[in-house]
N, C-alpha and C positions, 0 to 999 in steps of 0.2 A: 494441432489436433485435426484429424481428417477422418472421413468415413472409411478410407481405405484400410484403416487400422483394424477393422473388424473382419478382414478377410482371413480365411483359414490358411495356416502355414502349410506350404508344400513339403517342408522338411520335418513336420511334426511326427511323422511316423518313424523317423530314424531312432535307433535304439539308444536309450540313456536311462540313468537311474533317477527316478522322480524324487525330488526333495520332499521330505515329510517331517514335520516337527509337531510334537504334542503341545496343544494350546494350553497356556496357563498364564494369563495376564494378571491374575491375582486381583481382579476388580471386584468390588462389593456388589452384591445383588441389587437389583433395581426394580421399580414398579413397572409392570407391563403396560400401564396406560400411556407411557411415553411412546411406546412402540405403536400403539393404535393411532395416536395423534400424528406420528411421523408417517405412518402408512397412508393416512388420508391426505396429508399435505403433499407427499410426493406423487400420489396418484392424480390429484387435482393439477399439479404443476405439469405433469407428464401429458395429461389430456389437453391442457391449454397449449402446450408447446408443439403438440403433434397435429394441430388443426391444419387442414389443407386450405389453400387459397384458390378461389375461382376467379379467373381473369378472362378477358375477351381479346383475342387477337384480331387486329383490324387490317394488318398487312404482313405478308411473309416475304422475306428476301433471302436469297442464298448468299452467304458470305464466302464460303470456300467448299470445294468438293475434293475429297481424297478417298482412298480405298478404306481407310479406317473410320470414315464417317463424314457426314456433311454438316457444316455449321450453318445454322439459320438464325436470322434476326427476326424476332416477333415484335411488332409494334403494338403497344397497348393503347396509345393515344392520350395517356395522361400519366402524371407522376404515380409511382407505385412504391410502396414500402412494405417490407415483410417484418412481422413481429419476432421472427426467428431468423437465424443466419440462413441465407439461401445456398451456401456452399454445401454440396452433396445432395441437393434437392433434385427432384425429377419433375419435368413437365410432361403432361400426357393428355390425350383426349380419348375417352372411351366412346363406344358406340352410343350408349345412353348416359345421360348426365344425372347425377344425384340431384334430388330436389327439383327435378325438371317440371316445368309447366307444360301444358298441352303443346304449346308452340315450340318446345325444345325437344320433343320426342321425334322419333323417325316418322316419316310421312309415307303415304300412299300404300303401305302394307300393314297398317294397324300395329304400330310399335308397342312393345311391352309397357305395362304400367308399373312395373317393379321399380321403386325409387333407388334401389341399390345399383352400384355400378356394374354394367354388363362385363362379362369376361372378355369380350372382344375389344381390344385396344386399337383405335384407328391409327394413332401415332404416339410415339414416346421418345423422349430424349433427356439427357442429363443437362442441367443448367450449368453453363460455363461462366456467365457474367450477367449482371443486372445493372443497367443504367437507370437508377431509380428516378432521377430528376426528369429525364425525357421519356420515361416509360418504355424502355426497350429491354427485351430479354433475349439472350443468346444461348442457344442449345445445340448440342451435337446429337444427330440421329444416325444410328448405325445401319438402319434398314432403308436403303434408297427407294424402295417400293412404297414406303409409307411416310411421305414427307408431312410436316405440319401444314395445317390449312387455317383459313380464317374461321372465326367463331370462338366459342367458349372452350376453355381447357382448364386443367387443374395444375397447381404446383404443390407437390407433396414434400414436406421437409424431411431431412434425414433425422431420425428420432434418437438424438443423443441421450435422452433420459430413459430410453427403453430398458437398458441394462440395469440401471439403478432401480427403476420401478419394479423390475422383475425380482430383485433381491427382497424388496419389501412387500410385494403383493402377489407374486405368482406362486402357484402350488408347488413348483419344483423346489422352492426354498423353505417349505413349511418346517422341515426338521431343523434347518439351520437358523431359522428366525429367532428361536429362543435365546440365541447368543447375542442378540442385538441390544436388549434393554440396558445391560451394564455398560455397553459401549456408548450408547446414546447418552447415558448419564455422565460418563466421563467426558464426552464431547461438550457437554454443557459447562464443564470446568470445575476446578478445585478438587479433583479426584486424582491423587498421585501416589498410588500404592508402591511399595518396594517390589523389586523383581524377586522371584523365588530363589535364584542363585546369583549372588553378587559376582561381578567380574571387574577386576581392577585393570581395565584397558582403556585406551582412548586418551584424549588430551588431559593433562594433569589438572587444569582448573575445572574440568567437567567431570571429575571422578565421582563426586557425590551425586551430581545430577544424573549420571548414567545408571545409577542404582534404582531408578524409578521405572516402573513398567509403563507409565503414561506421563510424558513430560513435554515441556515447551521450550523451544529456543526462540526468544523474543528478540528480533533484530530490526530496529528502525532503519530508515533509508541510509544506505552507504556504510553500514556498520559491519558488513562482511558476514552475513548469515550464510550465504552460499559458500564462501571460503571456509567458514568454521565447519559447515556440514561436510565439505570435502575432506578436511583434515581429520575430523572425527571418524568418518567412515573408513578412511585408509588406515587409521591407527587401530580401530577395534577389530580389524581383520587379523590381528595377531592372536585373537581368540579363534581357534580353528572350528569351534562349534557354531560360529555366526554365519548366517546367510542373510543378506540385507537387500531390501527393496527400497528404492528411492523414487518417488513420484513427484511430478510438478504439473502445473496447470496447462502450459502451452509448450509447443515444440521448442520455442526459443528459450524459455525458462528451464526446460528439461535438459537441453544442450548445455546451458550454463552450469547447472549443478553436476552434470556428467563430466564436463571438462575440469571442474574444480576437484572432483574425486580423482580423475586421471592424473592431474598435476601432483596431487598429494601422494598418489600411489607410486609415482616414478621412483625407482631405486629402492623400494621397500620390500621387494620380493613377495608380493601378494598376488602374483599370477596375472599381472596386467598384460604381459606379452603373450601369455598362454590363453587369452580369451576368457579369463575368469571374471573380468569386470566389463560388462557390456551395456551399451546404450541400444535398446531395441526399438523397432518401429521404422516406418518409411519416411518420417518427417525430419530426420536428423540433418544438420548442416555439415556436409563433408568438409567444406573449407575451414570451418571452425576447428574441427578435429585435426585436419592436416596442419594447420598453423601451429598446433600444440604437439604435433607428432604423436597423436593419440588415435590413429585410425584403427589400431588393434581393438578399440572399444566398439567398433562397428562390424565386427565379424557376424556373419549371418545375414547381412544386408549386402547388396551389390553396389559397391562404392562408385563404380563408373556411372551407374544410373543416378546416384545421389548427386554427382558432379553436374550432370546434365540438368537435373531439376534445379540445382542451386543457381546455375547460370540463367535459366529461364525465370526463376523467382526474382532475380535482380532486374531483369527486363520488365517483369510485371510491376514491380514497385515503382519504376520510372515512367511507365506508360500511363497516358491520360485518355487514350483512345479505347472505348469499350470494345470495338471490333478486334483491335489488336490484343486486348486483354483476353478475349474469348479464345483466340487462336493460341495464345500462350498457355492458357489453362487446359486447352485440349491436348497440347503436347505433354504437359505435366501429367495429365490423367493417363495418357497412353504409356508413358514411361513407368508410372507406378503399377499399372496393370501388368507390365512385362516383368516386374521385379519378383524374385522369390524372397521370402521372408521367413527366417527361422525363429521368429519371436516366441511362438508358443513353446517350442522345444527349449529355448534358452530360459524362458520364464520358469519352467518346471525342472530343468536339469540341475541336479544337485551339485555338479562340478562347477557351475557358474556361481561365484561367491557373491557378486553384486550385480543386480539388474536395475537399470535406470530407465524409466518409462513415463509417458504421460499418464496422468491420473485416469483419463478416459480409457486408455488401453488397458490399464490394470483392472479397471472396473469390468471391462468386457470379459476378462479371464475368469471372473467369479462365476460366469455363466457356463464355463466349460465343465463337462461331466466329471473329468478327473478331479477338479478342485471341489466341486459340489460333493462328490462321494467322500473325499477326504474330510471336508468340513463336517459332514454328518457323523464322522468318527472322531471329531475334535482334533483333526490334523490339518496343518496348513503348510505352504511351501517356503515360508521365510521365518526367521527368528525375530527380525526387527524391520519395521517400516518407518522411513523418514518421509513425512508429507510436507513437501516444500510449498511455499505460498499458501499455507493452510488458512490464512485469513480470507482467501477467496473461495474456499470450499465450504459447502454447507455442512451442518452437523450430521445430516443423514448420510452424506457422501463419506465423511470421515469415519463414521461408525461402520459403514460397509467396507471401506478399504482396510480398516483395522482387523477384519476377519482374516486377512492374509498374513498376520504376524502372530507368532506364538509367545514371545517374551516381552516385547517392547514396542510401544507406539510413540514416535517423536514428531511433534508438530512444530514446524519451522515457519515463522512469519511475523506479522506485525498487526496487532489489533487496531492500530491507528491509521491503517491504509484501507483500501477498498474492501467492502463486505461482499458476501456471495451473490445476493440478489440486489440489484440497483435499479429497481423498477420505478417508473413514474406512477406512483400510487399514493393516494392521500394517507391511507393507513393499510396495514396488512392484517388479515385475520390472525389472532394470536398463535394458532398452531403453525401457520405458514411462516409467520415472523420468527417463531422460536426455532423451527427446524430447518428452514430453507434460507431465510434472510440473515441468519446468524451463523458464525463459524465456531470452531473449537477454541478460538482465541477471543471471541467477543466479550467474554467476562473480564478480560484484562483491561484495566482502566488506568490505574496509577502506576506509572513506570518505575517510580522510586521505591515502591513497596517490595519487600523481600518475601517471595512466596516459595515454599518448598516445592521442588519439581519444576520451577520456572527459572531459566537462566537468561539474564538480560545483557545484551551487548550495548555499549554506550559510545565507543570511539568510532567516528565515521571517517571514511577516506574517499568520499566522492565529492562533496560540495566545498567550494571556496568557503573560508571561515565566516565571511559576511553572510553568505546564503545560508550556511548552517545555523548561524545565530537566529535568523528569521524562522527557519523550520523548527529549531529546538524550542524557541520561546512560544511558537504558535501551537504546537501539538505535543511537546514532550517535557513540559515543565522545566525547561532549561537543563535537561538531563544530558544532552548530547555534547560531546567534545570533538574537536578536530585534531587529527594526527599531525605531528610536527612537520612531517615531510609534505603533507598536503598544504599546510600554511605557506610553505616556501616553494610551492609548485610553480614553475614558469608557465606563462600563458600570454599569447599575443592577443589582447582584447580587440575586437573590431573597432575601427576608427570612430564610428558613430557613438560607441559606448565608452570611449576613452575618457578618463578623468571624471567619470560619473559614478555614483554609488552602484554597487553590484546588485542591489535590489530596488527597483523603480516601480512606482505606481504611475502609469500613464493615465492622467486624469482626463477622461474623454470629454467632459463638459467644457473644458477650457480650450478645446481644439476645434470647436464647431459652433456655428450659430443655428444649425439644424438639429435641435434637440431630439425630435423623433428618430433621427438616424442612429442615435446611440442607444435606443431602446430595442428590445427584442421583438421580432415579428416572426410569423410562421414561415417555415421553409417551403420547398417545393411540395405540392400535394397537400398543403395545409398540415404538414407534419414537422416535428422538431422545431428548432428555433435558430434564427440567424440575426446578425447585427450588421447592417449595411456600412456603418462608419468604419468598421475594422479594416476593410480593404484600402480605404484612402490612407489610413495611418500606416499600414504595411507598405504601400507604394512609396510613401515618404521615407520610411526607415530603410527599405531595401534599395534606395538610390545610392546607398553606400556600398561599393563593391566588396569591401572587406566583410561586411555583414552577409552579403549574398553568398560568399564562399565559406562562411563559418559553418560548423557542425551545429545545426539548430533544430528545434522542435517547437511547433505551434500546437497548443493543447486547448481544447474547449470541452465543456461538459456535454455539448449537444452535437449529434452527428451532422446535422445540416450545416452548421457553421464550419466544422472540420472539412466537409466536402467542398464548400465554397473556397476555403483557403487552399485546400489541396489543388484545386483547379487553378488558382492564382499562382501557386508555386510552379505548376507544370507549364502554364502559359508563359512564365517569365524565366524558365530554365533554371530554377533554383534547385539543383539536384542534390545539394547537401542539406536541404531542409525537408522536414516531414511534417504533415498536418494530420492530427488524429484526435480522437476523443480521449479523455482521461482514462476511461475504462480499459482501453486497449494498450495503455502505455506503462502500467505498473511493471517495474523491473527494467524499464528503459532509462537511458540517460543521454544528455547532450550538453555541449558547452554552453549554449545560450537557449533559454526557454522563454517563449512568449505565451502567457496564459491569458485567455480571453474569458472573463467571467460572465459571458452573455446569459441573460435571463436568470441572474442570481436571485431575483425575487420569486423564483418558482417555488411553489409548495409541493412539487413532485417528490423531492427528497426531504427527509427530516434534517434537523440541525446537525446532528452528529455525522450523518452521511455526507452532508455538504462539507463539513470540516475534513472528512477523510478525502473527499475529492480534491479540495484545495491543497491539502497536505501532499498528496501524490503529485499534483501538478508542480508545486514549488520544488519538491525534492528531486525532480528529474534533472535539475540544473547542476552542472559542475562549476560554472564560472559566473553566470549572470542570469537574472530573472527580470522580465518585464511583465507587469500585471496590467492588462487593459481592462479598466473598470470605470463605471460612472460613479459619481458621488452617492447617488441613491443606492447603487449596488454595494458600495463600500460601507454603507450604514447597516448592512445585514449583520446580524450578530456573529456569524461565522467568518466574516471578512473584516469586521471592525477591529479585532485585535491586531491586524496587520498595519493599521495606521501608525502604530508606535514604531514600526520597523522598516516601512517602505518610504522612499523619498518621492514626493509628488512632483512630477515633471511633465512637460510636453516638448515635442520637437517642432521647431519653426525654421523656415528657410531664411537665411540672412546672406545676401549677396551670393546666391547660388550655393551656399554652404548650409549644412544642417547644424543647428545650434539648439542645445537644450535650454529650456527656461524653467526655473523653479516656480511653482504656483502655490498659492496658499492652501494649507491643509483644511481650513475652514471648520474644523471640528477638533475637539480634544479627545484623546483616547479615554475610553471608559470600558469597564468590563461589561460584557453582554448582560442584559437584564433577563437572566434565566428565570423561567416561571417557577415560583415556589408553591408547592402543594401543601395543603393542610395534612398533618400526619395521619389523621383518622381517615382520610380519603385515599391515601397513597397505597397502591398495590405494589407489593414487592416482586414485581415481574417486569423484566426489561422489555418484554414484547407485549405487555398488557396494553389495552386500548388507551387507558389513561396516560401511561407513559408516552405512547406515540403521539397523542394529542398535545401533551405538554411540550414535547420537543418541537412540534410544528408551530405552536403558538409563539415560540421564540423568534420566528421568522417575520420579516417585514415585507409587505407587498410592494413591488416596484411597478410603476406604470408600464404597460405594454406600448409598443409602437403605435398601435391604433388609439389607445387612450391618450398617449402623449400628444399625438397629432391633433386629436379633438380638443384636448385641454388648451393647446396653444393656438387653436384656430382663431384668426382675427375676426371678431364679430363686427358687423356693419350696421347694427341697430335694426335689422329686419328679421322676419320670423325664421325660426329654425325648428326642425323636428328631429329628435333622436329616438330611434326605436332600437331595442336591444333585447336579446334573450335574457332570461333570469340570471342574475349574477354577473352581468357584463360590465358593471361599473357606471351605470347611468347617473347615479347620485354623485359620483366623483366628478363627472363632467359638469353636472349642474353647479356644483360648488365652485369649480374653476371658472366657469362662464360668468357666474354671478360676481365673483371676485374681479374678473376682468371688466365687467360692466361698471362696477363701483369705481374702478380706476379710470374708465373711459368717461363716465358721467361725473367728472370732478366738479360738481356743483352742489353746494350745501342744501339747495332746495330740491334736488333730484330725489325721487322716491323709487325704490326698487323693492319689488315684492316677490316672495316665494310662496306658492299656494299648494296645499296638499289636502287630501280627503281623509287622511289617517292621522289621528291625534298623536299616536305613538311616534310618528315620523318627525315630529317637530324638533326633538332634541337631536336626532340623528342628522337631520339636515343642518341644524345650527352648528353642531360639532364639526361636520365636514367642511362647512364654509370657513369657520375659524381656523381649522387646521391648514387649509389651502392658503388662507391669508397670511398666517404666521410664517409659513415656509417662504412665501414670496416676499414678505416685507421685513424679515428678520425680527419677528416678534412684536411688531407695532400693534396697538389695540385696534380691533375691528370697529368701523364706524356704524354701530348699530342705530345711530340716530337717522341714518338714511336708508336702512334696510329693515323690512318688516316680514315676519313669517306669519302666515294666516291659514287657518283651516277654512275651507271653502264655505262652511256653514256660517262663519263669522262675517264673511262678505255678504252672503245672502241675507243675514239678519239685519244688516245695515241697508241694503239696497231694496229689498222687497217692500218695506213700508213706504218707500218713495212713490210706489204705484198702488198703494192701498192694500198690499198683501202682507200676510204674516208667515214668517219662516216656520213657526211652530206647526202650522197646519200641514206642512209637507214632510216633516220628520227628516228621514235620511234620503228622501226622493229628491235629491238636489237637481237632477235634470228636469223633473216636472216643475220644480219651483222656478228654474231659469226659463223654461218655456213659457210659463205664465207671465213672468216679468217681460219677456220679449214680445208677448202678445199685446202688452200695454204700452211698451215703449220700444221703438225701433232701435237697432244697434247703433245707427249713425247719430241717434239723438242722445246717447248716453255720454255723460261727461267723464273725462279722463280722471283717473285716480292715481296712476303711477306712470313712470317713464320707462320701466322695463318690468317684465313679468316672467317668472320661471314656474312652470307647472310640473310637479312631480307626480308620478303614477297617474298620468292624465287619462288612462283608460277607465279610471274609476269615476270620471266626471260626467261623461255623456256629451253629445254634440251641442246641445243647447247651453250647457254650463260652460263649455269651452268657448262658444260664440260670445256669451255674456262676458266671460273673463277677458277675452281678446279685445272686446270693445272698450274696456276701462283703461287700456294702455294708450298713452298719448302718441300721436304721429310725430315723428321727428321732422318730417317734410310734408307740409300740407298738400303739396301737389302729388304726392306719392302715397296711395292708399296702403301700399305694402311696406310702409316705413315704421311699423310698430314692432318694438322689440319683444316679441312673444316667443318664448323658448319652451317647447313642449317635449316632455319625456314620457315614452309610451311603450307598453308591452301588452298586446291584446290577449296573450295567453293567460295573463294575470287579471283579466277582467272579471272580478268576482261579483260585480253588481249586475252583470248582463247588459251593460250599456251598449248601444249600437255604435258601430264604427263611423266616425265622422268623415264627411267629405270636406277636405280643408278649404276648397274654393268656396263652399257654401258658408264658411265661417269668415270669409273675407281675407283668407290667408293664401298667398301664392307660395306653395312649398316646392315648386319645380326647381330642381338643382339645389335645394336647401334641406334635403333630408338625408340622414345617415343611419345605416343599420350597423350596430355593434355586433361583431361576429364571433366573439370568444367569451365563453363563460368561465369565470374564475372562482365560482362558489362551490357548487356541488361536484361530486364525482360523476363520471360518465354513466355508471350503472344506475345511480339515483336519477340523473337527468333523463336518461333514456326510458326508464321505467315510468317516471311521472308523465312524460310527454305521450307515451303510448296509452297509459290509462286515460289521459285527457282526450286523446283522439278516438279511443274506443267509445267513450261516453258522449263525446261531442264531435262528430265527424267534421274535419277542417276544410272540406272542399270549397265552401263559400267564403272562407276567411282570407282576405287579401294579404294579411301579414304572413299567413302560412304559405301562400303561393310565392311570396317573395323569398321566404326561407328556402323553399324548394329550388326556386330559380337561381339562387346564389350558391346552391350546393351545400347549405348548412345542415339540411336534413335530407334523407333520401329514403324512398319507399322500397322495401324488400319483402320477401315472404319468409315466414318461420312457421313451421308446422301447418302449412297451408293457409295461414292467415296473414293479413297485412302487418308489417312491422316497420317502424320508422327508426332508421339509424341516425344517431346524432353525430354530427361532424364538427360541432362548435365546442366540444369538450372532449379532451383526450386523457384526463387524469383518471386512473383506475382506482378501485376501492371495493369494499365488500358490497355484495348485492343487498338490496332492501329485504326486510323480512315481514311476514304477515302471520300474526298469531291469533287464532280464533278459539272462542270458548262457547260453552253451551248457554251461559246466561251472563247478565251484567255483573253479578256478584263475583263470579269466577274470573270474568274479564278484568275487573279492576283490582282484584287480588293479584292477578298475573302482572298487571302494570306496576303495582307496588313492588312485587318481587323482582321484576326486571330492573326497575330503578335502583333498588338495593344492590342487585348484582353488579350493575354498572359502577356504582359508587364504591361499594365495599370490596368487591372482588377484582374489578378491572381498574380501579383507581381513577375513574372519571370524576372531574370536578362537578358538583351540582350546577354551577353556573354555566357549564358547557352543555347542559341538557335542557331542552324545552319541550313541553307538552302543548300541542296545538289542537284545540278541540272545537267543536261546533255544538251549540245548544246549551241552554241553562241547566238542564238536568245533568249534563256531564260535569259542569262546574260543581254541582252538589256532590256527585259521586267522588270526584277528585278530592274534595275537602273532607269527605266522610271516610273514605277507604284508603286513599294513597297518602294523605298528609300524616296521619298517625304512624304509619309504617316508616316514614322517613324521619319523623321526629326523633326516633330512637338513635338515629345516626347523627343527630345534631343538625339536620337539614330541614329548612323551612320550605314547604311548598307554598308559593305565593301566586295566587290567581289575580292577574292584572289584565285590564283591557281598556281601550279608548283613552289612554293617558300615557305620558312618558314613563318608561319603565324604571323601576327601582331595582337595582341589581347589587348583589353581594356574593362573595365566594361560597357562602352556605345557602344561598337562595336558589331553589329549582323553580323556574318560571313556568307557569301555565297561562296560556293566552289563546286568542282566536286568530284565525288566518287573516281577518280584517286588520287586526291590530299589529300583526307581526310582519306585514308587508314592508319590504325594504331592509329587514333584518335577516340574520341567519344564526344558526347554532350548529356546533359540531355534531351533536346528537339530537335528532328530532323524533319524538314519539307522537303518533297520531292516535289518541284514545278514541274508541267508538267511531271508527272510520265510517261505519254504516249509518251514523247520525248526520253525515254531510248531505242532508236532504232538506227540502222545504216544501210546504203545502203549495200545490199548483205549479211548482217549479221542478219537482223531482230531484234528481241527484245534482248537487252543487259541484259540478265537475271542476270549474275554475277555482273555487275555494279549496278543494282538495289538492289541486295542482299547486296552488300557492303554498299550502301547508307542506307538501312533500319537498318542494324545491327550496325550502328554508334550510334543509339539511346540508351540511358541508361534507360530513364523513359517514354518518350512520343514520339510516332511516328504518324505523320499525312501526308497522301499523297493527292496531289491535281492533278486534270486533267481537261481538257475540254472534250467535247463530239465529238470525231473524228469518221470518218466512214471508215478508212482503216483497213485492215484485222489484222495487227499487234496490232493496238490500241484496236480494238474490242476484240481480244483474251486477251490482258492484262487486260482490264476492267472486262471481265468475270472471269479471274483467281483471280484477287484481290477481287471482290465481293464474289466469291465462298469461298475463304479462310477466308475472314472476317466473312461470314455467318457461316461457320463451327466453327470458333473461338468463335463468339458471342453466337451461339446457341449450346453450348456444350451439348453433350448428357446427358439426365437425368441419364444415367447409365455410371459410370466410369469403363472402362474395365481394369482389372489388369492382363490380360492374355498376357504375352509377348511371341511372336513367338520364340524369342531366348530361353526363359525358356522352352517352349514346346519342341523345338528341342533337347536341352540338356537332358531333362527328358527322352525323347524317346531313345536317344542314350545311356543313362545310362542303359537302359533295354535291348537294342539289340546289344550294342557294338559300339565303336567309329569307327571301320573299315567299318561300313555301312553308314557313314556320306554322302558320295557322292550319294549313292543310295537313301537315305531318302530325301536329298535336291532336287534330280531330281524328285521324286514323288511329293514333296511339290510344286515345281515350275510348274509342268505339270498339276496336277490334283487338288491340294489343299488337305489338310488333316484335318480330324475331330477327336477329342478325346472325342466326346460325346458318350453315350450309344446308341446302336441300339434299337429303340423303334417302336412300332406300333402307330397308330393314337390315340388309347385309352390310351397311356402311358405305356403299358406293355413293360417291358424290355426284349428284345430277347437275348442280349449278351452285355458284356462290354469289347470290345477289347482294346488293347493299342491304336490303332487308326484305322480308315478306310478311304478309298478313293472311289470315284465314277468315273468309266471309262467304256466306251463302253456300257452305259446304265446298268451297273452292279455295285455291291458293293463288295469291296475287304477288308477283315478284317484281321488285323495283331495282334496277341496275344503275340508277342515277341518270346523268345526261347522256351516257354512251350506251347504246343498245348492245346486248351480247352478240357474239358471232352466230352465224346461221346454224351451225352444228348444235350450239347450246339452245337456240330458240326451238329447234326441231325436237330436242329431248324434252324441253319444257312442255311443248305441245303434246308429246306422246304421253306425258304424265298429267295432262290436264291443267297445267299451271299457266295462268294468264299474265302477260306483261303489264306492269303498272308504271305509267310515266309520271314524273313529278307533277303534281297539281291535278292529276286525273282522279275524278270521284268514282267510288265504287257504287254501282247501282244495286240497291236491295229490292228484289221483286216484292210485290204486295203479298201479304200473308206469309212472308218468309222471314225467319229470324236470322241473325248472324251466326 
């Protein structure tokens, strides 16, 4: 698929008779609400996919110059990734930038304040190649007088969804749109009406099936659905009234089905030689058609150009050099631009009996006036449409394409392979999930069930029978069989795989002592996921020359891992091997497949989508499959069934030879523990929130590289500090460290304590410790005789009487109590009570409490004051008691080099996390918070502007999901009735389990309201609303928990409802920002806030902040800014020296810094400094350590710009502002 396919045909004006057929699919009428949902879903997806990206070019280099255009390399300075395909995109710099700040406007001549893009484009070029890891973009610019320059620019994607969005939302399709509801209903499944006029044509065993106007050809991997399509199309052409359109998803898949039709048509006198069967578009592979002697199918395209493109495409696939790739793509672009294309004519010409096209190109034809006019009169250009790879096409796309057929719609595909949207999202909104994430085959589940209108293929001819057995048992209920000739197919297996099972599980744990290396970690730019151990294993395997020369495919679910391995193949000249993601390989096959299940613990995809991913990966193999997976990953419910069919092995070197070693399975196969829902709570909707959550709960978390490294860190009995964002897994690390300490202090008299300030955490901490212990010790009982869990209050109640004080008199003011104790007794005079101490949620303790607790830990070395095993787990953003931040040295703890920040959140979605953080920062500015400064310094959060206000982007969480909601009512009665209705809706209509919902409130009056108004409304559903606080929680499937933010710290829930958000206040304290932040960040998937309309200042401020932040989140800018201030700072310091950091930060904070060129209003560039600032009504330009040339200095002087040397202070005159 390429954007060139949208070009207008030059031969379209040639005379021909346009095909027109009266539409009558005989579909039942349908509710128009489905159309409204589909319209909203496609419009939202279109807007999200069409967002521009703003980048900053730090260096421009010329790669090549020719008459047809100059290729430039733009250096961005950091890794870059696009959320859409960059192919077909355009990079450009307008005179004025959208969303510019003062420093980004033109200077010296009062630039316009219009935030829209100026008509004047400074430079523009098509993107040829993107080297994401190193941050380089290659473009071709046709106008040599306007080359790219340093500074900000935009990348605008090619809008692939624009045509589909037009069908559903643009006025031009208003008359036609009424035809969509029945088609949308049919796309949902189980609608298979008879055709108006039966026709006894086609394959004998498909005669009955062919009499349906909406039908499905279900073909699992290798069963010949493309072959069957070709045979059926060729045979039904014996009916002279048929005109058939066949579409598929990619150029490769489209070529495959076209060749299949051509083969079947040879010798059948159906006009093949006369150009009546055509593959249209500029993306066809000439070589494939030449090999089959089917070049007649390419009439209307210029085959000599196709040959050149194909040669270049082969070079492109083998090239690892981004510069070379850019040059090859430039050649391909120029050839395509030179081609004539008769696609439009052939699409409409009634003398062409079969048209084969990509689905994208066919969708673009819906926007042609000739077709729109015909559709308005209920006429269309084809009788039948075959939609190949229909499992990859959304229901909205299938419904739109079906407008092109008058009699029959045939969906060809497999519901057990990839679905249309495979986004890293916790859950999808129901409308989006129903219409965009599901296909016209998604309803097909049980392959053995006979359904009228659905024909199932069962005999496969691709996979070795042993590989087929694995795939068939895994995804097809043992339904698949292997053809006899495939069972006896000869194949020379690579030496390293000889005499081994055809399906191997390479058990990563058994081949390394470096456990973190087999865990997933972030790829370049903190995006996607990689596994470092994979390359070592591949290096070992590919030392066998016969494997190096085999036809092979490496597949991973994640792009970053595929890229790393692609580079490995290129560096080692493995030309017969390809590395790719699963999503780009459906339809491919290879003799040997290596599937790397990196980050299989990810919650980004649900259970059934993970199964589809694994199924596609395994079924690409013809002869042998190797699955690289850890034991923890293989415990995932979607991988665990493979344990019964894969042979656990590793490869070891033995006398310079490779030898396979069988390793223990260490687990027995058992069916995945699929979540069972109570019938009364189950919504009969496959895309409902409850169904999506239930599928996600089937998954098991696997430790990340960072978590594994920390869990395995060898403790030395000295202090440790772990800070981490909410949901980063601090409690998991605490449990593993405590377990390790128990093993290290193997003394029956040793005492190990874990201390917390939240009573509800006791059971969570205890369960985490036991779970870690049982995994490590194969189920041995935990030595609770040496480990104690204490609430901090319990310790104070024992210690305060020692100095004549009473804990009761201090209540919850633990830090005041600890301070009073320390005033009576110095820390070095306190007797030790334990040998190791673990403090969870330490930000709730306060500095005096932490000092007191640290002092009760015994020194392991009397000569070393820092030899106390004090392990502190801390997150200042969750400091709900307003405790001051401790200085560790004042507590007698030297944390230098002993502190870790956990950088990835695994709990909430990015919209929830970002919303909560911005609400917190609006209510409680973070400038003086040292933890905040560290998050900024590490690039985990970054400050941007939205709607003219500060906005903090979160980079420690990349999982998408629905935006939070805020529902406001006139009074409390209406508010709590609304809360009751919302809970009922979630449970009764969306199928959410009550135990997956938590109400987090603040204030005793809210507890009363919940019990009075919400509890009775839920009781009708058999749901108990249980208000619990300050104790371990009692949970059950029918209990909906209500609790406080204090009590729920450390816990999370799929759905969090915050009743009476405006009650998060306290006398003399105002808004309890940290408490509200804790409440909001307990939500994993859905967050909804409720309030009434109060008129006090705190409430009104809170409403304003919530609405503002939701608005900024909902109305995300059309342009995604990828310029991180942290990256900018580092880049400048690299040029001027790190010793100028303080000076640069001071300038930045005082005046702001711009790295744009200095320009006049007409766009003329005056100079390109490293950066400039504006102060005292003047501009100061810094060029780094090298001064600009005299000519540039003269121009700067003419415009009143002063040079600024690194370290030079700007003098502000008295009574003058900046």
